[in-house]
N, C-alpha and C positions, 0 to 999 in steps of 0.2 A: 467323795469323787474318787475314781481311778482312772487314769490316763496311760496309757499302754501304746507303744511303739513297736510294733510287731505286725506280722503276717497276719490278719485276721481269723483266716482259715483254721490257724493253729492255735492262737490265741483263746479263740471263742469256745475250744475243748475245754478248757479250765474253768469255764463257769458255771456254778452247779445247776443240777436239774430245778426246773420250776422256781428261778429266783428273781426273774425280768418280768416287767409289767406291760413295758412298749418298747418297739423296737423301729425307729425312725433310722432309714438309710438312703445314702445317695450314691450308689456303686457307678463305676464306670460304664459311661454310654458309649456305643459304637454308632457314629453318625456318617450319612452318605455325606460324600462331598458334593458340592453341587453341580448337578446335572451329570457326574462322572459315576455314580454308583461303587466307589469303593468305600470302604471301611478304614476309620482310623481309629488308635489306641495308643498311648504312650508306653514307650519302651520300658519305663519304672515299672508300669501297671502288669506289662507280660511278664515279668518276673515273678509278679505275684502270684500267676496263673500257671507258672511251669509244674509239669507232671502232674496236674488236676485234670480231671474228666467233669464232663459235662458243661462246658464253658458256653453260654449263650451270650451273645452281643454284647461282650464284654465283663461279664461275671460268672462266678460258677454256681449255679443252683442250687449244687449240694450242699451249701450252706443252709439252705431253707430246713433241712434235716436237723442241724443244731437249733436253728430257731424254734422248731415244734419242742426241742428237748428243754431249752432253757425258759421258754416263756410260761407263763403261770396259765394262761388262757391266750390264743391266737388273737395278737394285736400288733399288725405292721403296717409302715407307711413304707412304700418303696420308690423313689423317684426313677424314673425311666424314660427311654427315648421311645417313640411311636412303634420302632422296631421289636421293642420288648414288651409291649403289653399282652399280646396273645400269648406268647409263652408263659409268661406269668401267671397270666388268669388258667390257662391251661395246667400248670403245675399244681394250683391250689382249688380248684373248683370240684375237684371230685372229693373233697374233704367238706366238712359239715361247716362250711363259713359263709357270709355274705360280703360282698365287695362294692366299692365304689371307684370311679376314676375321678380324680380331683385335677384340676388344671391352673397353671400359673400362665397367665396372658401377658405378655410383654407390651408396652406401648410404645416403644422406640428399639424395637429389633433390628437386627443388622439387615441391612439392604441386600440380602442375598435371595435373588427371586427367579434365578435364572432357569427355566424349564420345571420349577417347582413351586409350590405354594410359600407362603411367607414363612420363615422359620420364626413365629411370634408365639409358640405355645410350646410349654413343657409338662408333662405328666407326672401324678402321683396317684399310685394304687395304694388303696388302703383296703387291708384284710383284716376281718375279726370274726371270732369264734362265738359260738352261742354263749350268751349271757354275759359279754363284754358291753359294759355302759358306755355311751355317748355321751359326754358332757358338754359342757359350754353353752353358749345361747345364740341367737339369730346371725349376729354379727361374726363370731369364731366358727359356723358350721355351715358357711356358705361353702359350695363345691367349685368355686373359680374366685380366682383374684384378678385384677388389673392394675398392675404397677410398671414403672419403668425398669429396663434393666438396670440392677444394681452396680453401675460402675464404679461408684464410689468406695464400696467395701471390695468390690474386684481389684481394685488398685491398691487400697490399704492393707490387705491380707494378701496379696499377690496369689489369688487363686480363681480362675478362670472361670468354675462352675459355681461359685458360692449362690447359696439361696437367701433370699430376704428372711431375715431374722423375724419380721413380724409374723411371715406365714407359718415358720416354724414353731414358734409360740403358739400360733393358732392349734396346730398339731398336737402340742403338748396339752393345753388347755382341755382339748376335745376329749383325750383319750387316756390321761390318767389323772391321779389327786397328788396333793402334796406329801412329799416323803415317800413316794414311790419311785421304783427304778426303771431309767431309761437307757437303752444302749444304742449307741452307734456306731457300728464296726467299720464304717469306710468315714472315718470321720473328718476328713479333711482339713480344713481351716477351724472346725471347732464351732460352729454354728448352733448346734443340737445342744453341746455343752454349755454355751453362754444361755441360750433358751432356759435351759435345766435350771441354772443358777437364778434367773432371774425370778423364775416361778416355782422355786423351791421344790425341786425335785432332784434325786439322787441321780448320777451319771457314770456309765462306763463307757470311756472312748477309745478305740483303736483305730490306729492309723500306721502304714507301712513305711510312708515316706519321711524321713527326719526333717525335711524341711517344713512340710505342712504339719508334722506333730509340734514343732518348736512354734511356730505359728498358734495353731490351737492351744497349747500350752499357756503363750503368752495370753491369749485372749481370755481364755478361761480363769486363767489368776487375776486378770486384771479385773474382772467382773466380779470374782469370787471376794476380792478385798474389802468389797463395799458390805461383803454380809458376814457375819459373825457365826454362821450356821453350816460352814462347808470346811470339811478336812479333805486335803487333795493328796492321793497316793500316785507318783509317777513311776512308771515302770519302762524298762527297756530291754 
């Protein structure tokens, strides 16, 4: 396992060609405020995008060029907002790929329904190239999940957009094999890394914010201590 604190747009250039089996990312979203039509993004994330082009709704699509370079075959999960679905699909659908839209439905969403539909769904686009195997079983391969907002993890790991660990584990089981390499270059609080440890996958995680990098490192190390199969390298 390799955990890197840095700008993913720069750090990803150091990853060798055709060395990654699966990418799972949860990049920055831009949400419309309730009824107001204005977009929001944290100041710390804006720094990550300075002097970069092709920024669409929260992150720079030029990173997709690096994905195609480092992946053995196209095999990517991208969590996104509703506004990002069409731009992402427009980027990939001119290539020889297939795609799915997976949905996480929240049984206890925030009660923000002023002039909008209830914000009870998050989307995950799955993109895979020709010859990419989909593993798993009936339970792991469902295209939607219904769970409460994981407030316990949000509070414990101090991250507002943390995804349920059991969902990320399903993605890993469906789209990789043991000892293959999974990349999350928007690592956040480290959920993908924890899922990789629990399912015996190698992992590369990149996170620009030191606060979340330290949280991710703590989570992943805590999980890895229960296994003797992992050696973790931390880079700043």
